[in-house]
MARROVO-167724 format. One record per residue (C-alpha): residue in three letters; residue number from 0; x, y, z. Coordinates in pm, whole numbers. Layout:
BEGIN
<rec res="ALA" n="NUM" x="X" y="Y" z="Z"/>
...
This chain:
BEGIN
<rec res="MET" n="0" x="0" y="0" z="0"/>
<rec res="LYS" n="1" x="300" y="235" z="24"/>
<rec res="GLY" n="2" x="264" y="537" z="-202"/>
<rec res="ILE" n="3" x="64" y="855" z="-256"/>
<rec res="HIS" n="4" x="-311" y="808" z="-265"/>
<rec res="ALA" n="5" x="-573" y="1064" z="-368"/>
<rec res="GLU" n="6" x="-863" y="1056" z="-125"/>
<rec res="ASP" n="7" x="-1233" y="1129" z="-179"/>
<rec res="ALA" n="8" x="-1468" y="1310" z="56"/>
<rec res="SER" n="9" x="-1584" y="984" z="215"/>
<rec res="PHE" n="10" x="-1224" y="879" z="292"/>
<rec res="SER" n="11" x="-1282" y="538" z="139"/>
<rec res="PHE" n="12" x="-910" y="472" z="92"/>
<rec res="LEU" n="13" x="-841" y="554" z="457"/>
<rec res="ARG" n="14" x="-1103" y="300" z="562"/>
<rec res="SER" n="15" x="-954" y="24" z="348"/>
<rec res="PHE" n="16" x="-598" y="115" z="448"/>
<rec res="ILE" n="17" x="-677" y="87" z="820"/>
<rec res="THR" n="18" x="-853" y="-244" z="767"/>
<rec res="SER" n="19" x="-559" y="-390" z="577"/>
<rec res="ALA" n="20" x="-306" y="-256" z="831"/>
<rec res="ASN" n="21" x="-446" y="-491" z="1097"/>
<rec res="ALA" n="22" x="-299" y="-270" z="1368"/>
<rec res="THR" n="23" x="-318" y="-365" z="1735"/>
<rec res="SER" n="24" x="-401" y="-3" z="1820"/>
<rec res="ILE" n="25" x="-449" y="320" z="1627"/>
<rec res="PHE" n="26" x="-346" y="673" z="1721"/>
<rec res="VAL" n="27" x="-416" y="1005" z="1549"/>
<rec res="LEU" n="28" x="-161" y="1283" z="1597"/>
<rec res="ALA" n="29" x="-298" y="1634" z="1540"/>
<rec res="ASP" n="30" x="-270" y="1992" z="1663"/>
<rec res="GLU" n="31" x="-544" y="2226" z="1782"/>
<rec res="ASN" n="32" x="-609" y="2350" z="1428"/>
<rec res="THR" n="33" x="-645" y="2011" z="1262"/>
<rec res="VAL" n="34" x="-847" y="1881" z="1557"/>
<rec res="HIS" n="35" x="-1096" y="2159" z="1489"/>
<rec res="HIS" n="36" x="-1101" y="2169" z="1108"/>
<rec res="CYS" n="37" x="-992" y="1826" z="982"/>
<rec res="TYR" n="38" x="-1034" y="1559" z="1247"/>
<rec res="PRO" n="39" x="-1417" y="1571" z="1230"/>
<rec res="LYS" n="40" x="-1397" y="1498" z="854"/>
<rec res="ILE" n="41" x="-1201" y="1174" z="897"/>
<rec res="LEU" n="42" x="-1367" y="1065" z="1220"/>
<rec res="PRO" n="43" x="-1645" y="863" z="1049"/>
<rec res="ALA" n="44" x="-1377" y="659" z="868"/>
<rec res="LEU" n="45" x="-1187" y="571" z="1186"/>
<rec res="PRO" n="46" x="-1235" y="267" z="1409"/>
<rec res="SER" n="47" x="-1160" y="283" z="1780"/>
<rec res="HIS" n="48" x="-849" y="498" z="1832"/>
<rec res="GLN" n="49" x="-678" y="749" z="2060"/>
<rec res="LEU" n="50" x="-623" y="1115" z="1971"/>
<rec res="ILE" n="51" x="-289" y="1272" z="2064"/>
<rec res="GLN" n="52" x="-298" y="1651" z="2047"/>
<rec res="ILE" n="53" x="8" y="1875" z="2045"/>
<rec res="ARG" n="54" x="51" y="2249" z="1998"/>
<rec res="SER" n="55" x="85" y="2382" z="1644"/>
<rec res="GLY" n="56" x="382" y="2574" z="1506"/>
<rec res="GLU" n="57" x="744" y="2515" z="1410"/>
<rec res="GLU" n="58" x="847" y="2632" z="1757"/>
<rec res="ASN" n="59" x="687" y="2314" z="1894"/>
<rec res="LYS" n="60" x="866" y="2070" z="1662"/>
<rec res="THR" n="61" x="1097" y="1972" z="1947"/>
<rec res="LEU" n="62" x="1197" y="1689" z="2178"/>
<rec res="PRO" n="63" x="949" y="1790" z="2452"/>
<rec res="SER" n="64" x="664" y="1746" z="2203"/>
<rec res="CYS" n="65" x="802" y="1405" z="2107"/>
<rec res="GLU" n="66" x="821" y="1312" z="2473"/>
<rec res="LEU" n="67" x="449" y="1387" z="2502"/>
<rec res="ILE" n="68" x="377" y="1161" z="2202"/>
<rec res="TRP" n="69" x="591" y="880" z="2343"/>
<rec res="GLN" n="70" x="427" y="922" z="2684"/>
<rec res="LYS" n="71" x="78" y="885" z="2533"/>
<rec res="LEU" n="72" x="184" y="580" z="2332"/>
<rec res="THR" n="73" x="344" y="421" z="2636"/>
<rec res="GLU" n="74" x="48" y="491" z="2865"/>
<rec res="ALA" n="75" x="-180" y="329" z="2605"/>
<rec res="HIS" n="76" x="48" y="22" z="2591"/>
<rec res="ALA" n="77" x="111" y="71" z="2219"/>
<rec res="ASP" n="78" x="319" y="-217" z="2083"/>
<rec res="ARG" n="79" x="526" y="-247" z="1766"/>
<rec res="LYS" n="80" x="217" y="-326" z="1557"/>
<rec res="ALA" n="81" x="49" y="3" z="1648"/>
<rec res="LEU" n="82" x="-32" y="255" z="1373"/>
<rec res="LEU" n="83" x="11" y="633" z="1401"/>
<rec res="LEU" n="84" x="-188" y="859" z="1165"/>
<rec res="ASN" n="85" x="-30" y="1204" z="1128"/>
<rec res="LEU" n="86" x="-310" y="1450" z="1053"/>
<rec res="GLY" n="87" x="-165" y="1791" z="985"/>
<rec res="GLY" n="88" x="92" y="2001" z="807"/>
<rec res="GLY" n="89" x="467" y="1972" z="778"/>
<rec res="VAL" n="90" x="533" y="1997" z="1153"/>
<rec res="ILE" n="91" x="294" y="1711" z="1232"/>
<rec res="GLY" n="92" x="429" y="1493" z="949"/>
<rec res="ASP" n="93" x="797" y="1556" z="1031"/>
<rec res="MET" n="94" x="759" y="1508" z="1404"/>
<rec res="GLY" n="95" x="505" y="1226" z="1388"/>
<rec res="GLY" n="96" x="727" y="1027" z="1154"/>
<rec res="PHE" n="97" x="1028" y="1087" z="1378"/>
<rec res="ALA" n="98" x="837" y="987" z="1692"/>
<rec res="ALA" n="99" x="705" y="673" z="1519"/>
<rec res="GLY" n="100" x="1053" y="583" z="1395"/>
<rec res="CYS" n="101" x="1202" y="602" z="1745"/>
<rec res="TYR" n="102" x="924" y="445" z="1950"/>
<rec res="LYS" n="103" x="1015" y="80" z="2019"/>
<rec res="ARG" n="104" x="1268" y="112" z="1733"/>
<rec res="GLY" n="105" x="993" y="189" z="1487"/>
<rec res="ILE" n="106" x="618" y="159" z="1448"/>
<rec res="ARG" n="107" x="416" y="211" z="1132"/>
<rec res="PHE" n="108" x="270" y="549" z="1044"/>
<rec res="ALA" n="109" x="76" y="716" z="764"/>
<rec res="ASN" n="110" x="58" y="1083" z="673"/>
<rec res="ILE" n="111" x="-270" y="1261" z="608"/>
<rec res="PRO" n="112" x="-142" y="1606" z="502"/>
<rec res="THR" n="113" x="-377" y="1898" z="556"/>
<rec res="THR" n="114" x="-168" y="2184" z="412"/>
<rec res="LEU" n="115" x="-36" y="2247" z="63"/>
<rec res="LEU" n="116" x="320" y="2240" z="195"/>
<rec res="ALA" n="117" x="270" y="1897" z="348"/>
<rec res="MET" n="118" x="91" y="1760" z="41"/>
<rec res="VAL" n="119" x="357" y="1853" z="-212"/>
<rec res="ASP" n="120" x="669" y="1824" z="2"/>
<rec res="ALA" n="121" x="683" y="1741" z="372"/>
<rec res="SER" n="122" x="473" y="1423" z="362"/>
<rec res="VAL" n="123" x="655" y="1274" z="63"/>
<rec res="GLY" n="124" x="996" y="1114" z="87"/>
<rec res="ALA" n="125" x="1049" y="949" z="429"/>
<rec res="LYS" n="126" x="1254" y="1233" z="581"/>
<rec res="CYS" n="127" x="1143" y="1289" z="941"/>
<rec res="GLY" n="128" x="1290" y="1513" z="1204"/>
<rec res="ILE" n="129" x="1268" y="1778" z="1472"/>
<rec res="ASP" n="130" x="1440" y="2109" z="1537"/>
<rec res="PHE" n="131" x="1709" y="2129" z="1805"/>
<rec res="LEU" n="132" x="1871" y="2435" z="1964"/>
<rec res="GLY" n="133" x="1698" y="2648" z="1703"/>
<rec res="PHE" n="134" x="1836" y="2456" z="1404"/>
<rec res="LYS" n="135" x="1592" y="2317" z="1148"/>
<rec res="ASN" n="136" x="1559" y="1938" z="1136"/>
<rec res="GLN" n="137" x="1883" y="1895" z="1331"/>
<rec res="ILE" n="138" x="1778" y="1554" z="1465"/>
<rec res="GLY" n="139" x="1604" y="1311" z="1234"/>
<rec res="LEU" n="140" x="1594" y="990" z="1039"/>
<rec res="PHE" n="141" x="1455" y="826" z="727"/>
<rec res="HIS" n="142" x="1133" y="640" z="807"/>
<rec res="GLU" n="143" x="894" y="573" z="523"/>
<rec res="PRO" n="144" x="520" y="613" z="580"/>
<rec res="GLU" n="145" x="296" y="321" z="497"/>
<rec res="ALA" n="146" x="85" y="562" z="293"/>
<rec res="VAL" n="147" x="38" y="931" z="219"/>
<rec res="ILE" n="148" x="-333" y="1005" z="187"/>
<rec res="VAL" n="149" x="-398" y="1333" z="3"/>
<rec res="HIS" n="150" x="-740" y="1497" z="27"/>
<rec res="THR" n="151" x="-725" y="1838" z="-143"/>
<rec res="GLY" n="152" x="-1054" y="1932" z="23"/>
<rec res="PHE" n="153" x="-852" y="2014" z="336"/>
<rec res="LEU" n="154" x="-704" y="2313" z="152"/>
<rec res="ALA" n="155" x="-1036" y="2495" z="188"/>
<rec res="THR" n="156" x="-974" y="2511" z="564"/>
<rec res="LEU" n="157" x="-652" y="2712" z="525"/>
<rec res="PRO" n="158" x="-597" y="3089" z="532"/>
<rec res="GLU" n="159" x="-439" y="3236" z="221"/>
<rec res="ARG" n="160" x="-104" y="3291" z="396"/>
<rec res="GLN" n="161" x="-68" y="2916" z="462"/>
<rec res="LEU" n="162" x="-155" y="2833" z="101"/>
<rec res="ARG" n="163" x="101" y="3082" z="-28"/>
<rec res="SER" n="164" x="362" y="2926" z="199"/>
<rec res="GLY" n="165" x="301" y="2584" z="47"/>
<rec res="PHE" n="166" x="316" y="2729" z="-302"/>
<rec res="ALA" n="167" x="687" y="2803" z="-251"/>
<rec res="GLU" n="168" x="757" y="2429" z="-276"/>
<rec res="VAL" n="169" x="547" y="2404" z="-592"/>
<rec res="LEU" n="170" x="756" y="2681" z="-748"/>
<rec res="LYS" n="171" x="1076" y="2508" z="-636"/>
<rec res="HIS" n="172" x="974" y="2182" z="-801"/>
<rec res="TYR" n="173" x="903" y="2361" z="-1128"/>
<rec res="LEU" n="174" x="1232" y="2554" z="-1113"/>
<rec res="ILE" n="175" x="1440" y="2237" z="-1083"/>
<rec res="ALA" n="176" x="1242" y="2006" z="-1310"/>
<rec res="ASP" n="177" x="958" y="2162" z="-1513"/>
<rec res="LYS" n="178" x="1047" y="2468" z="-1718"/>
<rec res="GLU" n="179" x="715" y="2463" z="-1902"/>
<rec res="ALA" n="180" x="509" y="2470" z="-1582"/>
<rec res="PHE" n="181" x="714" y="2755" z="-1433"/>
<rec res="GLU" n="182" x="696" y="2963" z="-1750"/>
<rec res="LYS" n="183" x="321" y="2903" z="-1768"/>
<rec res="LEU" n="184" x="280" y="3041" z="-1416"/>
<rec res="SER" n="185" x="514" y="3330" z="-1492"/>
<rec res="ALA" n="186" x="323" y="3425" z="-1806"/>
<rec res="SER" n="187" x="-24" y="3394" z="-1652"/>
<rec res="ARG" n="188" x="7" y="3718" z="-1451"/>
<rec res="LEU" n="189" x="-287" y="3600" z="-1241"/>
<rec res="PRO" n="190" x="-277" y="3706" z="-876"/>
<rec res="PHE" n="191" x="-260" y="3426" z="-623"/>
<rec res="SER" n="192" x="-609" y="3508" z="-498"/>
<rec res="ALA" n="193" x="-744" y="3422" z="-843"/>
<rec res="LEU" n="194" x="-581" y="3078" z="-834"/>
<rec res="TYR" n="195" x="-625" y="2922" z="-493"/>
<rec res="PRO" n="196" x="-1006" y="2889" z="-475"/>
<rec res="SER" n="197" x="-1005" y="2670" z="-788"/>
<rec res="ASP" n="198" x="-1042" y="2297" z="-724"/>
<rec res="SER" n="199" x="-926" y="2210" z="-1075"/>
<rec res="PHE" n="200" x="-616" y="2425" z="-1030"/>
<rec res="TRP" n="201" x="-511" y="2248" z="-714"/>
<rec res="ASP" n="202" x="-589" y="1904" z="-851"/>
<rec res="GLU" n="203" x="-371" y="1973" z="-1155"/>
<rec res="TRP" n="204" x="-82" y="2158" z="-992"/>
<rec res="VAL" n="205" x="-68" y="1964" z="-667"/>
<rec res="GLN" n="206" x="-52" y="1637" z="-859"/>
<rec res="LYS" n="207" x="223" y="1770" z="-1088"/>
<rec res="SER" n="208" x="430" y="1891" z="-794"/>
<rec res="ILE" n="209" x="394" y="1564" z="-603"/>
<rec res="SER" n="210" x="506" y="1367" z="-910"/>
<rec res="ILE" n="211" x="824" y="1575" z="-933"/>
<rec res="LYS" n="212" x="905" y="1511" z="-566"/>
<rec res="GLN" n="213" x="835" y="1138" z="-611"/>
<rec res="HIS" n="214" x="1065" y="1127" z="-915"/>
<rec res="PHE" n="215" x="1366" y="1242" z="-715"/>
<rec res="VAL" n="216" x="1284" y="1037" z="-404"/>
<rec res="ALA" n="217" x="1246" y="716" z="-607"/>
<rec res="GLN" n="218" x="1591" y="761" z="-762"/>
<rec res="ASP" n="219" x="1767" y="852" z="-438"/>
<rec res="PRO" n="220" x="1574" y="757" z="-121"/>
<rec res="LEU" n="221" x="1855" y="849" z="122"/>
<rec res="GLU" n="222" x="1955" y="1177" z="-43"/>
<rec res="ASN" n="223" x="2303" y="1078" z="-155"/>
<rec res="HIS" n="224" x="2299" y="1239" z="-499"/>
<rec res="VAL" n="225" x="2014" y="1354" z="-728"/>
<rec res="ARG" n="226" x="1761" y="1403" z="-447"/>
<rec res="LYS" n="227" x="1977" y="1693" z="-334"/>
<rec res="ALA" n="228" x="1813" y="1885" z="-619"/>
<rec res="LEU" n="229" x="1518" y="1929" z="-382"/>
<rec res="ASN" n="230" x="1738" y="2141" z="-154"/>
<rec res="PHE" n="231" x="1725" y="2434" z="-396"/>
<rec res="GLY" n="232" x="1620" y="2744" z="-206"/>
<rec res="HIS" n="233" x="1656" y="2570" z="129"/>
<rec res="THR" n="234" x="2016" y="2638" z="232"/>
<rec res="ILE" n="235" x="1948" y="3009" z="267"/>
<rec res="GLY" n="236" x="1577" y="2951" z="328"/>
<rec res="HIS" n="237" x="1632" y="2731" z="633"/>
<rec res="ALA" n="238" x="1882" y="2976" z="781"/>
<rec res="VAL" n="239" x="1638" y="3265" z="736"/>
<rec res="GLU" n="240" x="1356" y="3058" z="887"/>
<rec res="SER" n="241" x="1567" y="2953" z="1186"/>
<rec res="PHE" n="242" x="1682" y="3309" z="1251"/>
<rec res="TYR" n="243" x="1330" y="3452" z="1245"/>
<rec res="LEU" n="244" x="1206" y="3171" z="1468"/>
<rec res="LYS" n="245" x="1474" y="3244" z="1730"/>
<rec res="GLU" n="246" x="1521" y="3618" z="1706"/>
<rec res="VAL" n="247" x="1215" y="3790" z="1561"/>
<rec res="GLU" n="248" x="879" y="3840" z="1728"/>
<rec res="SER" n="249" x="686" y="3747" z="1411"/>
<rec res="PRO" n="250" x="845" y="3430" z="1262"/>
<rec res="LEU" n="251" x="823" y="3351" z="892"/>
<rec res="LEU" n="252" x="639" y="3047" z="768"/>
<rec res="HIS" n="253" x="856" y="2780" z="604"/>
<rec res="GLY" n="254" x="747" y="2868" z="251"/>
<rec res="GLU" n="255" x="798" y="3240" z="309"/>
<rec res="ALA" n="256" x="1159" y="3174" z="406"/>
<rec res="VAL" n="257" x="1205" y="2933" z="114"/>
<rec res="ALA" n="258" x="1076" y="3200" z="-126"/>
<rec res="ILE" n="259" x="1359" y="3424" z="-8"/>
<rec res="GLY" n="260" x="1596" y="3131" z="-61"/>
<rec res="LEU" n="261" x="1468" y="3070" z="-414"/>
<rec res="ILE" n="262" x="1549" y="3425" z="-517"/>
<rec res="ALA" n="263" x="1881" y="3445" z="-329"/>
<rec res="GLU" n="264" x="2003" y="3110" z="-461"/>
<rec res="SER" n="265" x="1892" y="3201" z="-813"/>
<rec res="TYR" n="266" x="2115" y="3507" z="-774"/>
<rec res="LEU" n="267" x="2403" y="3274" z="-678"/>
<rec res="SER" n="268" x="2326" y="3068" z="-989"/>
<rec res="GLU" n="269" x="2358" y="3377" z="-1206"/>
<rec res="LYS" n="270" x="2670" y="3487" z="-1018"/>
<rec res="LYS" n="271" x="2833" y="3154" z="-1108"/>
<rec res="GLY" n="272" x="2745" y="3204" z="-1475"/>
<rec res="LEU" n="273" x="2474" y="2935" z="-1482"/>
<rec res="LEU" n="274" x="2152" y="3136" z="-1511"/>
<rec res="THR" n="275" x="2104" y="3429" z="-1745"/>
<rec res="LYS" n="276" x="2011" y="3769" z="-1606"/>
<rec res="GLU" n="277" x="1677" y="3740" z="-1787"/>
<rec res="GLU" n="278" x="1601" y="3408" z="-1615"/>
<rec res="LEU" n="279" x="1698" y="3552" z="-1278"/>
<rec res="LYS" n="280" x="1464" y="3847" z="-1327"/>
<rec res="MET" n="281" x="1180" y="3615" z="-1432"/>
<rec res="ILE" n="282" x="1230" y="3399" z="-1122"/>
<rec res="ALA" n="283" x="1238" y="3691" z="-878"/>
<rec res="ASP" n="284" x="935" y="3855" z="-1036"/>
<rec res="THR" n="285" x="730" y="3533" z="-1038"/>
<rec res="VAL" n="286" x="821" y="3418" z="-687"/>
<rec res="LEU" n="287" x="741" y="3756" z="-534"/>
<rec res="ARG" n="288" x="411" y="3778" z="-720"/>
<rec res="TYR" n="289" x="294" y="3466" z="-540"/>
<rec res="LEU" n="290" x="491" y="3506" z="-215"/>
<rec res="PRO" n="291" x="542" y="3873" z="-130"/>
<rec res="SER" n="292" x="793" y="3939" z="147"/>
<rec res="GLU" n="293" x="940" y="4222" z="349"/>
<rec res="ILE" n="294" x="1297" y="4348" z="332"/>
<rec res="ILE" n="295" x="1545" y="4160" z="553"/>
<rec res="PRO" n="296" x="1734" y="4417" z="767"/>
<rec res="GLU" n="297" x="2104" y="4401" z="682"/>
<rec res="PHE" n="298" x="2204" y="4373" z="1048"/>
<rec res="TYR" n="299" x="2034" y="4031" z="1041"/>
<rec res="PHE" n="300" x="2270" y="3905" z="770"/>
<rec res="PRO" n="301" x="2567" y="3797" z="988"/>
<rec res="LYS" n="302" x="2351" y="3578" z="1214"/>
<rec res="ILE" n="303" x="2165" y="3428" z="917"/>
<rec res="ILE" n="304" x="2494" y="3339" z="748"/>
<rec res="ALA" n="305" x="2634" y="3201" z="1074"/>
<rec res="LEU" n="306" x="2337" y="2965" z="1104"/>
<rec res="MET" n="307" x="2444" y="2798" z="779"/>
<rec res="ALA" n="308" x="2744" y="2651" z="963"/>
<rec res="GLN" n="309" x="2498" y="2399" z="1113"/>
<rec res="ASP" n="310" x="2332" y="2317" z="782"/>
<rec res="LYS" n="311" x="2329" y="1943" z="711"/>
<rec res="LYS" n="312" x="2447" y="2010" z="356"/>
<rec res="GLN" n="313" x="2771" y="2174" z="468"/>
<rec res="GLU" n="314" x="3084" y="1971" z="393"/>
<rec res="ARG" n="315" x="3437" y="2040" z="519"/>
<rec res="GLY" n="316" x="3334" y="2386" z="637"/>
<rec res="LEU" n="317" x="3196" y="2492" z="298"/>
<rec res="ASN" n="318" x="2836" y="2581" z="223"/>
<rec res="GLN" n="319" x="2705" y="2336" z="-36"/>
<rec res="PHE" n="320" x="2424" y="2457" z="-258"/>
<rec res="THR" n="321" x="2195" y="2317" z="-521"/>
<rec res="LEU" n="322" x="2180" y="2583" z="-793"/>
<rec res="LEU" n="323" x="2005" y="2626" z="-1125"/>
<rec res="LYS" n="324" x="2179" y="2571" z="-1459"/>
<rec res="SER" n="325" x="1868" y="2713" z="-1620"/>
<rec res="ILE" n="326" x="1499" y="2716" z="-1538"/>
<rec res="GLY" n="327" x="1404" y="2348" z="-1516"/>
<rec res="SER" n="328" x="1763" y="2225" z="-1474"/>
<rec res="TYR" n="329" x="1985" y="2204" z="-1165"/>
<rec res="THR" n="330" x="2335" y="2126" z="-1045"/>
<rec res="ILE" n="331" x="2436" y="2002" z="-698"/>
<rec res="HIS" n="332" x="2747" y="2035" z="-476"/>
<rec res="GLN" n="333" x="2812" y="2402" z="-551"/>
<rec res="SER" n="334" x="3037" y="2574" z="-296"/>
<rec res="VAL" n="335" x="2962" y="2939" z="-226"/>
<rec res="GLU" n="336" x="3158" y="3187" z="-16"/>
<rec res="ASN" n="337" x="2989" y="3391" z="255"/>
<rec res="GLU" n="338" x="3037" y="3725" z="77"/>
<rec res="TRP" n="339" x="2830" y="3597" z="-217"/>
<rec res="ILE" n="340" x="2558" y="3486" z="24"/>
<rec res="ARG" n="341" x="2551" y="3836" z="167"/>
<rec res="GLU" n="342" x="2522" y="3976" z="-187"/>
<rec res="SER" n="343" x="2236" y="3739" z="-261"/>
<rec res="LEU" n="344" x="2039" y="3874" z="36"/>
<rec res="ILE" n="345" x="2107" y="4229" z="-80"/>
<rec res="TYR" n="346" x="1978" y="4128" z="-423"/>
<rec res="PHE" n="347" x="1661" y="3993" z="-264"/>
<rec res="ASN" n="348" x="1612" y="4321" z="-79"/>
<rec res="SER" n="349" x="1656" y="4516" z="-402"/>
<rec res="TRP" n="350" x="1328" y="4364" z="-522"/>
<rec res="ARG" n="351" x="1147" y="4481" z="-209"/>
<rec res="ALA" n="352" x="1283" y="4838" z="-210"/>
């Protein structure tokens, strides 16, 4: 049953999946938002189970939250044939998979993503983890879900800001692997508000984005080579996200930080002579049309760059980037000096001035 499964409004696949899993006990992991908006929708499809609720937000993707999950599993006498259903966005999927992978050396889990970000990226690919000491996904493992059950109807429960955040990963997938799709979006000139209420739009574009992610994961499950293409925008993006989470009163959402990374790392691609100036301009214009952002104060730059020293992609003290050779084509293992990173953030700001 492993794979990505489109789900209908009656959650018929979820019913059959649970039956076939033959689990000794079933748990649903959710936060206060998905308990309110999404849990009631799947409840009729669930047999007897226990709900585990944690607090929402990246700031809660930590060991103490995992301890709460493990405590609830232990108190319920969950054994190694238990099944955990992760109902939520990227935080729930990342942390639920990690908690399942560690509990009794691994129990089965399935992801039921409720955000665009989780549908097209976080729930696909078996990477699970938590943040530690303010660093993104510092502790984690590879633990493949038994199934990813995608019901696009959940997107109607999201505010526009959350949808925009998820759209950053859609844009990333097109930039590394689908030139035609990116250029179509760039040429459309439609505002985001004209796109997101459309069911047909999401069904088409979500499916396309998921297929790109699956393509890379299938070739390189443990991220040793080509899967590193999916890191485009994330070396700078993760550092920006971590900084805002630790230091700024109003943190950025993951996709908002990645959008900054997409533009900054496209600048690095042009700086290395890979992208043309025209492609760079098209990327910045398109990304900011769908994910507008504020200027990053320059006095933030040193701490943002310093955070990259803890990035999992760093090798031998050098920042390792995935960059674009052109729109729809990538190259991995690109070393970049800190001064260029600073320039890339200045370039991003130049679009917000």
